[in-house]
Backbone as CSV, one residue per row, in Angstrom:
resi,resn,N_x,N_y,N_z,CA_x,CA_y,CA_z,C_x,C_y,C_z
1,MET,0.839,-1.166,0.000,0.000,0.000,0.000,0.889,1.235,0.000
2,LYS,0.677,2.099,-0.940,1.482,3.301,-1.058,1.221,4.212,0.141
3,GLY,2.280,4.620,0.799,2.172,5.529,1.929,1.820,4.854,3.243
4,GLY,1.662,3.533,3.234,1.344,2.815,4.470,2.572,2.689,5.356
5,LEU,2.370,2.791,6.657,3.461,2.684,7.616,3.307,1.420,8.441
6,ASP,4.425,0.797,8.793,4.397,-0.398,9.635,3.719,-0.049,10.954
7,ALA,2.694,-0.824,11.310,1.927,-0.532,12.521,1.760,-1.765,13.395
8,LYS,2.672,-2.725,13.301,2.571,-3.924,14.127,2.495,-3.585,15.615
9,ALA,3.193,-2.555,16.037,3.203,-2.172,17.448,1.841,-1.653,17.912
10,ASP,0.976,-1.283,16.978,-0.358,-0.779,17.307,-1.381,-1.895,17.508
11,VAL,-0.998,-3.142,17.214,-1.954,-4.253,17.166,-1.612,-5.302,18.224
12,THR,-2.628,-5.725,18.980,-2.459,-6.827,19.924,-3.555,-7.863,19.676
13,LEU,-3.191,-9.116,19.884,-4.129,-10.222,19.702,-4.491,-10.811,21.053
14,GLY,-5.738,-11.233,21.179,-6.190,-11.898,22.395,-6.002,-13.400,22.271
15,SER,-6.729,-14.135,23.072,-6.653,-15.603,23.075,-7.529,-16.190,21.975
16,VAL,-7.031,-17.246,21.369,-7.766,-17.927,20.302,-8.860,-18.793,20.913
17,ALA,-10.028,-18.759,20.301,-11.145,-19.616,20.700,-11.698,-20.268,19.445
18,THR,-12.341,-21.405,19.617,-12.982,-22.079,18.491,-14.488,-21.926,18.636
19,GLY,-15.116,-21.358,17.601,-16.555,-21.162,17.627,-17.300,-22.475,17.442
20,SER,-18.600,-22.446,17.658,-19.422,-23.650,17.510,-19.411,-24.172,16.077
21,ASP,-19.025,-23.324,15.127,-18.947,-23.741,13.723,-17.578,-24.312,13.357
22,GLY,-16.661,-24.397,14.324,-15.338,-24.969,14.074,-14.286,-23.982,13.617
23,LYS,-14.668,-22.735,13.389,-13.720,-21.706,12.950,-12.993,-21.118,14.157
24,ALA,-11.704,-20.897,14.002,-10.919,-20.266,15.061,-11.115,-18.755,14.983
25,GLU,-11.209,-18.127,16.147,-11.390,-16.682,16.214,-10.417,-16.096,17.225
26,VAL,-9.904,-14.920,16.901,-9.026,-14.223,17.844,-9.417,-12.748,17.850
27,PRO,-9.619,-12.180,19.057,-9.910,-10.745,19.139,-8.654,-9.926,18.826
28,VAL,-8.871,-8.837,18.116,-7.782,-7.953,17.699,-8.076,-6.554,18.249
29,THR,-7.103,-5.953,18.905,-7.233,-4.584,19.395,-6.222,-3.725,18.654
30,ILE,-6.708,-2.608,18.119,-5.857,-1.700,17.353,-5.876,-0.340,18.043
31,ALA,-4.709,0.198,18.347,-4.592,1.505,18.989,-3.957,2.488,18.008
32,ASP,-4.683,3.539,17.680,-4.156,4.566,16.783,-3.343,5.560,17.607
33,HIS,-2.025,5.427,17.554,-1.136,6.305,18.306,-0.776,7.574,17.533
34,ASP,-1.332,7.703,16.336,-1.012,8.855,15.503,-1.837,10.071,15.937
35,SER,-1.490,11.219,15.422,-2.216,12.448,15.750,-3.399,12.700,14.814
36,LYS,-3.602,11.787,13.859,-4.726,11.882,12.923,-5.481,10.553,12.893
37,SER,-6.725,10.589,12.446,-7.485,9.357,12.234,-6.789,8.533,11.168
38,ARG,-6.733,7.231,11.387,-6.054,6.326,10.453,-6.868,5.063,10.247
39,SER,-6.639,4.430,9.102,-7.202,3.120,8.799,-6.075,2.108,8.819
40,TYR,-6.426,0.837,8.975,-5.419,-0.216,9.112,-5.767,-1.412,8.234
41,ILE,-4.732,-2.037,7.700,-4.822,-3.354,7.067,-3.961,-4.267,7.927
42,ILE,-4.557,-5.367,8.409,-3.866,-6.276,9.321,-3.928,-7.692,8.767
43,VAL,-2.787,-8.360,8.737,-2.712,-9.747,8.284,-2.394,-10.622,9.490
44,VAL,-3.290,-11.580,9.767,-3.134,-12.481,10.911,-2.898,-13.904,10.404
45,ASN,-1.812,-14.509,10.863,-1.517,-15.913,10.541,-2.056,-16.822,11.629
46,PHE,-2.661,-17.928,11.227,-3.058,-19.005,12.130,-2.094,-20.155,11.879
47,LYS,-1.441,-20.655,12.950,-0.457,-21.727,12.796,-0.835,-22.932,13.645
48,ASP,-0.555,-24.121,13.110,-0.810,-25.342,13.883,0.289,-25.523,14.923
49,GLN,0.173,-26.562,15.728,1.117,-26.777,16.834,2.542,-27.053,16.363
50,SER,2.717,-27.435,15.099,4.049,-27.652,14.546,4.645,-26.371,13.964
51,GLY,3.868,-25.285,14.011,4.340,-24.017,13.461,4.053,-23.839,11.989
52,ASN,3.317,-24.773,11.405,2.956,-24.678,9.987,1.785,-23.719,9.799
53,LEU,1.829,-22.965,8.724,0.761,-22.031,8.408,-0.508,-22.805,8.076
54,ALA,-1.598,-22.527,8.805,-2.863,-23.226,8.601,-3.896,-22.341,7.906
55,ASP,-3.798,-21.023,8.075,-4.745,-20.099,7.465,-4.202,-18.683,7.600
56,VAL,-4.724,-17.784,6.778,-4.353,-16.373,6.810,-5.634,-15.552,6.694
57,VAL,-5.745,-14.524,7.522,-6.909,-13.641,7.484,-6.421,-12.205,7.335
58,VAL,-7.084,-11.457,6.452,-6.760,-10.046,6.254,-7.935,-9.219,6.765
59,LEU,-7.635,-8.281,7.652,-8.653,-7.384,8.188,-8.438,-5.983,7.643
60,ASP,-9.520,-5.335,7.270,-9.508,-3.937,6.856,-10.273,-3.172,7.926
61,VAL,-9.556,-2.388,8.721,-10.171,-1.658,9.829,-10.214,-0.182,9.447
62,PRO,-11.410,0.341,9.171,-11.519,1.731,8.720,-11.440,2.736,9.857
63,GLU,-10.892,3.903,9.563,-10.894,5.116,10.382,-11.009,4.929,11.884
64,ILE,-9.897,4.852,12.504,-9.838,4.900,13.963,-9.410,6.318,14.333
65,ALA,-10.157,6.951,15.212,-9.848,8.327,15.613,-8.487,8.386,16.308
66,ALA,-7.824,9.497,16.156,-6.508,9.704,16.772,-6.578,9.451,18.271
67,GLY,-5.640,8.649,18.777,-5.563,8.370,20.198,-6.588,7.373,20.713
68,LYS,-7.390,6.788,19.848,-8.446,5.848,20.242,-8.073,4.427,19.866
69,THR,-8.857,3.471,20.361,-8.663,2.070,20.007,-9.922,1.536,19.338
70,ALA,-9.732,0.468,18.589,-10.851,-0.226,17.943,-10.651,-1.715,18.139
71,LYS,-11.732,-2.448,18.031,-11.678,-3.897,18.176,-12.198,-4.534,16.896
72,ALA,-11.613,-5.679,16.567,-12.038,-6.461,15.416,-11.842,-7.934,15.785
73,THR,-12.286,-8.815,14.924,-12.096,-10.245,15.142,-11.535,-10.866,13.876
74,ALA,-10.431,-11.591,14.023,-9.880,-12.367,12.901,-10.479,-13.770,13.023
75,ARG,-11.196,-14.196,11.999,-11.899,-15.476,12.011,-11.363,-16.328,10.874
76,SER,-10.942,-17.543,11.192,-10.352,-18.412,10.174,-11.365,-18.732,9.076
77,ASN,-10.858,-19.049,7.922,-11.697,-19.404,6.776,-12.085,-20.874,6.783
78,ARG,-11.385,-21.675,7.572,-11.670,-23.102,7.643,-11.715,-23.558,9.088
79,ASP,-12.172,-24.783,9.275,-12.238,-25.345,10.619,-10.820,-25.552,11.142
80,LEU,-10.535,-24.966,12.296,-9.213,-25.086,12.912,-9.381,-25.271,14.412
81,THR,-8.559,-26.123,14.981,-8.507,-26.261,16.436,-7.043,-26.292,16.850
82,ASP,-6.800,-25.917,18.074,-5.463,-25.976,18.646,-4.434,-25.224,17.797
83,VAL,-4.729,-23.951,17.513,-3.831,-23.122,16.702,-3.341,-21.933,17.520
84,THR,-2.269,-21.328,17.045,-1.763,-20.082,17.593,-1.894,-19.016,16.513
85,THR,-1.770,-17.754,16.913,-1.889,-16.666,15.943,-0.727,-15.698,16.098
86,GLU,-0.489,-14.971,15.024,0.508,-13.897,15.045,0.113,-12.837,14.049
87,VAL,0.509,-11.594,14.330,0.316,-10.511,13.376,1.484,-10.586,12.401
88,ARG,1.175,-10.964,11.169,2.247,-11.037,10.163,2.604,-9.658,9.666
89,ASP,1.579,-8.848,9.372,1.783,-7.486,8.894,0.668,-6.604,9.408
90,ALA,0.970,-5.347,9.596,-0.042,-4.337,9.922,0.422,-3.023,9.322
91,LEU,-0.437,-2.435,8.518,-0.131,-1.154,7.885,-1.141,-0.108,8.317
92,ARG,-0.647,1.064,8.634,-1.492,2.216,8.969,-1.426,3.161,7.779
93,TYR,-2.582,3.640,7.365,-2.615,4.593,6.246,-3.673,5.656,6.445
């Protein structure tokens, strides 16, 4: 993304849970530390217990006011259990 800045430090992930439909979900908290409202693109990796990539989710979080936080949920595209998550990339624009 042109003009996007690395914003991994603005993003924290909660604990992974498995929904009744078998999809893994993780709460995402985004803190806009900038002096202006910003939008975010966040890429979350879901990994199995061996560290293998099991799924990838991309979140588009629109306009977070300066100095505020927003919440989102990264939900796997397939049935997953016993996985870990990590923020692979986060861009603020």
